C-alpha positions in Angstrom: 4.0 7.0 6.9 6.8 9.4 7.7 6.6 8.6 11.4 7.3 4.9 10.8 9.6 5.2 7.7 12.0 8.1 8.1 12.3 9.8 4.6 16.0 10.5 5.3 16.8 6.7 5.3 16.8 4.6 2.1 13.8 2.4 2.9 12.5 1.6 -0.5 15.6 1.4 -2.7 15.7 -2.4 -2.8 12.0 -3.3 -2.2 9.1 -2.8 -4.6 6.3 -0.9 -2.9 2.8 -0.9 -4.4 0.7 2.0 -3.0 -2.7 3.5 -3.8 -3.5 7.1 -4.6 -3.8 7.9 -0.9 0.0 8.0 -0.8 0.5 10.7 -3.5 3.7 12.7 -2.9 5.5 9.8 -1.4 7.9 9.7 -4.4 9.0 13.3 -3.6 9.5 12.4 0.1 11.5 9.2 -0.5 13.4 10.1 -3.6 13.3 9.2 -7.3 15.5 6.1 -6.8 12.9 4.4 -4.7 10.9 1.5 -6.2 7.5 3.0 -5.5 4.6 2.1 -7.8 1.6 4.4 -7.8 -1.4 4.2 -10.2 -2.1 7.1 -12.6 -4.6 9.7 -11.5 -7.2 10.9 -14.0 -6.7 14.6 -14.8 -9.0 17.2 -13.4 -12.0 18.3 -15.4 -11.6 21.8 -16.8 -13.0 24.1 -19.5 -10.2 23.0 -21.9 -10.6 19.3 -20.9 -14.3 18.7 -20.1 -14.1 14.9 -20.3 -10.7 13.9 -18.9 -9.5 10.4 -19.6 -6.4 8.4 -19.1 -4.4 7.2 -22.1 -4.5 3.5 -23.0 -1.1 2.9 -21.6 -2.0 4.5 -18.3 -5.2 2.5 -18.1 -3.2 -0.7 -18.8 -0.7 0.2 -16.1 -3.6 0.9 -13.6 -5.1 -2.5 -14.3 -1.8 -4.2 -13.8 -1.3 -2.3 -10.6 -4.8 -3.3 -9.3 -4.1 -7.0 -10.1 -0.9 -6.8 -8.1 -2.6 -5.2 -5.1 -5.6 -7.5 -5.3 -3.9 -10.4 -3.5 -2.4 -8.1 -0.9 -5.7 -6.4 0.0 -7.5 -9.8 0.3 -4.7 -11.0 2.6 -5.0 -7.9 4.8 -8.8 -8.4 4.9 -8.4 -12.1 5.8 -6.0 -11.3 8.7 -8.5 -8.7 10.0 -11.0 -11.6 10.5 -8.9 -12.6 13.5 -9.9 -9.3 15.1 -6.6 -8.7 17.0 -5.7 -6.3 14.2 -8.9 -4.4 14.2 -9.2 -3.6 17.9 -7.1 -1.0 19.7 -4.1 -2.5 21.5 -3.9 -1.6 25.2 -0.4 -2.7 26.1 3.0 -1.0 25.7 5.2 -3.9 24.9 6.7 -3.6 21.5 7.4 -7.3 21.3 3.8 -8.2 21.9 2.5 -5.8 19.3 4.8 -7.5 16.8 3.4 -10.9 17.6 -0.1 -9.6 17.1 0.8 -9.0 13.5 2.8 -12.2 12.9 0.2 -14.6 14.3 -2.7 -13.6 12.0 -0.3 -13.5 9.1 0.8 -17.1 9.8 -2.7 -18.3 10.3 -3.9 -16.7 7.1 -1.0 -18.3 5.1 -1.9 -21.6 6.6 -5.5 -21.2 5.6 -4.7 -20.3 1.9 -2.0 -23.0 1.6 
């Protein structure tokens, strides 16, 4: 993510970004003012806490987070059905690579409209 979105620039200050737990640490890289939403992670199991659980508020937040990401994940999966996003791209033209993302997105929006 750091290769595409340079942490020195203010990428996520005006846009809400919903990420999963695979992007832990992104808040420290991109600053506290960024609008980055991550789900809560369950605490580790230890001798003092043998059955770790999230609080009710954290569970509620995680469910809301999952509902928000649900539509996005299905849209990504629907666009992958066109197979131009799943195969490796063998050209070096930046403009063509961009079109390979716009065309499936437009077709998927047409299908669900």
